[in-house]
DOLUMBA-371048 format. One record per residue (C-alpha): residue number from 0; x, y, z. Coordinates in steps of 0.2 Angstrom, whole numbers, plus 5000, padded with zeros to 4 digits. Layout:
DOLUMBA-371048
    n    xx    yy    zz
  NUM     X     Y     Z
...
end
This chain:
DOLUMBA-371048
    n    xx    yy    zz
    0  4957  4930  5083
    1  4951  4948  5079
    2  4943  4954  5063
    3  4960  4963  5059
    4  4971  4948  5061
    5  4969  4943  5042
    6  4977  4960  5038
    7  4991  4960  5050
    8  5002  4948  5040
    9  5020  4946  5039
   10  5029  4956  5026
   11  5035  4939  5019
   12  5017  4936  5014
   13  5014  4937  4995
   14  5000  4949  4997
   15  5012  4962  5003
   16  5025  4959  4989
   17  5025  4973  4976
   18  5025  4968  4958
   19  5036  4978  4946
   20  5030  4993  4937
   21  5019  4988  4923
   22  5027  5001  4911
   23  5045  5000  4914
   24  5048  4984  4924
   25  5057  4993  4938
   26  5054  4990  4957
   27  5040  4999  4965
   28  5040  5008  4982
   29  5026  5013  4995
   30  5023  5031  4996
   31  5016  5035  5014
   32  5010  5052  5017
   33  5016  5063  5031
   34  5006  5069  5046
   35  4995  5081  5035
   36  4993  5069  5021
   37  4984  5053  5026
   38  4986  5044  5009
   39  4996  5028  5004
   40  5000  5024  4987
   41  5013  5014  4977
   42  5024  5022  4964
   43  5038  5016  4952
   44  5055  5021  4958
   45  5061  5024  4940
   46  5048  5031  4929
   47  5037  5039  4943
   48  5020  5032  4938
   49  5009  5031  4954
   50  4996  5019  4958
   51  4979  5023  4966
   52  4980  5033  4982
   53  4972  5025  4997
   54  4966  5036  5011
   55  4969  5031  5029
   56  4952  5033  5036
   57  4953  5038  5054
   58  4965  5043  5068
   59  4958  5030  5080
   60  4969  5015  5079
   61  4979  5023  5066
   62  4992  5009  5066
   63  4979  4997  5061
   64  4971  5009  5048
   65  4989  5011  5040
   66  4990  4992  5038
   67  4973  4991  5030
   68  4977  5006  5018
   69  4994  4998  5014
   70  4986  4981  5010
   71  4973  4990  4999
   72  4986  5000  4990
   73  4997  4985  4986
   74  4982  4975  4980
   75  4977  4989  4968
   76  4994  4991  4962
   77  4997  4972  4959
   78  4980  4971  4951
   79  4984  4986  4940
   80  4967  4994  4946
end
């Protein structure tokens, strides 16, 4: 088992489920930056409020870093941090 295995979870895992927007109650979506923007955040699909932006730290093992950043962004959104 690798150190990354805890973060490489199924999308069915509750840790990867987005809670609704705390302001309007609508569904939230992941906003994943393009190749020049290496940030991931969660935003409301209706009122547009954004959660904390989480940086993808490196280009080395980028896929794993995206999983880590996605998990952090979802956790921050769900905890309303």
